[in-house]
C-alpha positions in Angstrom: 28.2 3.2 -7.9 27.2 -0.4 -7.2 26.5 0.0 -3.4 25.4 3.5 -2.4 26.5 5.0 0.9 23.4 6.3 2.6 23.5 8.2 5.9 20.9 8.4 8.6 20.8 11.7 10.4 21.6 10.5 13.9 20.8 13.5 16.1 17.6 12.2 17.5 14.8 9.7 16.6 14.6 6.1 15.3 18.0 5.9 13.7 18.8 2.2 14.2 15.6 1.0 12.5 16.5 3.0 9.4 20.1 1.7 9.4 18.7 -1.9 9.4 16.1 -1.1 6.7 18.7 0.5 4.4 21.1 -2.4 4.9 18.3 -4.8 4.0 17.7 -2.7 0.8 21.4 -3.3 -0.2 22.8 0.1 0.8 25.9 0.8 2.9 24.2 2.6 5.8 26.0 4.8 8.4 25.0 7.4 11.0 25.6 11.1 10.3 26.2 13.6 13.1 28.8 15.9 11.7 29.2 17.9 8.4 32.3 15.9 7.4 30.2 12.7 7.7 27.4 14.3 5.6 30.0 15.0 2.9 30.8 11.3 2.6 27.3 10.0 1.8 25.4 9.6 -1.5 22.0 10.0 0.1 20.5 10.7 3.5 17.5 9.6 5.6 16.0 12.0 8.1 14.2 9.8 10.6 11.1 10.3 12.8 11.5 11.9 16.2 10.7 15.3 17.4 11.0 17.9 14.7 11.7 21.0 16.9 14.4 19.1 18.8 15.9 17.8 15.6 16.1 21.3 14.0 17.7 22.7 17.1 20.3 19.9 17.2 21.0 20.3 13.5 21.9 24.0 14.2 24.0 23.1 17.3 25.9 20.4 15.3 26.5 22.7 12.4 24.5 20.5 10.0 21.6 22.7 9.0 23.3 24.8 6.3 25.3 21.9 4.9 22.1 19.9 4.7 20.4 22.7 2.8 23.3 23.0 0.4 23.4 19.2 -0.3 19.6 19.2 -1.0 20.0 22.1 -3.3 22.8 20.3 -5.0 20.6 17.3 -5.7 21.5 14.8 -3.0 18.6 12.3 -2.6 17.0 12.6 0.8 14.1 10.6 2.4 12.3 11.9 5.5 9.8 10.0 7.6 7.4 11.7 10.0 9.5 14.4 11.7 11.8 14.0 8.7 8.9 15.0 6.4 8.4 18.1 8.5 12.2 18.9 8.2 11.9 18.6 4.4 8.8 20.9 4.1 9.2 24.5 2.8 6.4 25.5 5.2 5.0 24.2 8.5 1.7 24.7 10.2 1.6 24.5 14.0 5.4 24.7 14.3 7.3 26.8 16.8 8.1 30.3 15.7 11.8 29.6 15.8 11.6 26.2 14.1 13.9 25.8 11.1 13.6 23.3 8.3 16.0 21.9 5.7 13.3 22.4 3.0 13.4 20.8 -0.4 9.8 19.9 -1.1 7.3 22.6 -2.1 4.7 21.6 0.4 2.9 22.8 3.6 2.9 20.2 6.4 0.8 20.2 9.5 2.5 18.8 12.6 0.8 16.1 14.7 -2.1 16.3 12.3 -3.2 12.7 12.9 -3.3 13.2 16.7 -1.3 12.6 19.8 0.9 9.6 20.8 -2.1 7.6 22.2 -3.9 8.1 18.8 -1.1 6.3 16.9 -2.3 3.7 14.4 -1.4 1.4 11.5 -3.0 1.4 8.1 -2.5 -0.1 4.7 -1.4 2.6 2.2 -1.5 2.3 -1.6 1.9 3.8 -2.6 2.6 4.8 -6.2 5.8 3.2 -7.6 5.9 0.5 -5.0 4.9 -3.0 -6.3 3.5 -5.9 -4.4 0.4 -4.3 -2.8 -0.2 -1.7 -0.1 2.5 -0.6 2.3 1.8 -0.9 6.0 2.1 2.6 7.4 2.8 3.2 11.1 1.5 6.6 12.1 2.9 8.0 15.3 2.0 11.7 16.1 2.2 11.9 12.3 2.0 15.0 10.1 0.0 15.2 6.9 0.6 17.4 3.8 -1.9 20.2 3.6 -1.0 21.3 0.0 1.8 20.8 -2.6 3.3 22.9 -5.4 3.1 22.0 -9.0 6.4 20.1 -9.1 5.5 17.8 -6.3 4.3 14.2 -7.0 1.7 12.8 -4.6 2.6 9.1 -4.0 0.1 8.1 -1.3 -2.9 9.4 0.7 -4.8 8.1 3.7 -8.3 9.1 4.8 -8.3 12.0 2.3 -4.9 13.4 3.4 -1.6 13.3 1.6 0.9 11.1 3.4 3.7 10.5 0.8 5.3 12.9 -1.7 8.3 13.3 -3.9 9.9 16.3 -5.6 13.0 15.5 -7.7 15.4 13.5 -5.5 13.5 14.3 -2.2 11.0 11.8 -0.8 8.9 12.1 2.3 6.3 10.0 4.2 4.1 10.8 7.2 4.5 7.2 8.4 7.3 4.9 9.5 8.0 2.0 7.0 11.2 1.3 9.0 9.1 -0.1 11.8 7.3 -2.8 9.8 10.0 -5.1 8.4 8.7 -4.2 4.9 11.7 -2.5 3.1 10.0 -1.6 -0.2 9.9 2.1 0.4 13.6 2.1 1.4 14.3 0.1 -1.8 12.5 2.8 -3.8 14.8 5.4 -2.1 17.9 3.3 -2.7 17.0 3.1 -6.4 16.7 6.9 -6.5 20.2 7.3 -5.0 21.6 4.9 -7.6 20.0 6.9 -10.4 21.4 10.1 -9.0 24.9 8.6 -8.8 27.9 10.6 -7.8 26.3 13.3 -5.8 28.5 12.9 -2.8 31.7 14.9 -2.3 33.8 11.8 -1.6 
């Protein structure tokens, strides 16, 4: 697989910015809204947005169970902000009926860094990313309260975990797609290449 096909879950959130970042990281990027589109990609990005809305739409569009199946089968997935919440096995401060895809043995607290007007940017030291700190944009961002033994912590900010990886599943509290720095997306594209041949194409 020389050029991986990576989808961006296009139900809600900052889809276009991820498509641009993935293309800059030498992937073939396409939006995913239906199960048949999910079956055609080698990896997937779950963007920022509103996690409760995203989970409801995933159910309505018939994507939640196919997403869970692909994650269990080893498809690489990267979630930012709300996408991190979608990849958590457990959520704090979520709605009672809120569903997640799961895939990372972690507990995530929604809106942990504050409301929209408390958004901020910060330089984040990110393990596995060369060239100095990554500029993190935190918008109503979650943080990771705790992780299981198989989860690798890649970055922290102000004493809180903000980037993790378990197997082929990567998640960040912040939005690297909004900065023009594509190194985190390049890291994810590399993981898709290493996983090669996961899609059902």
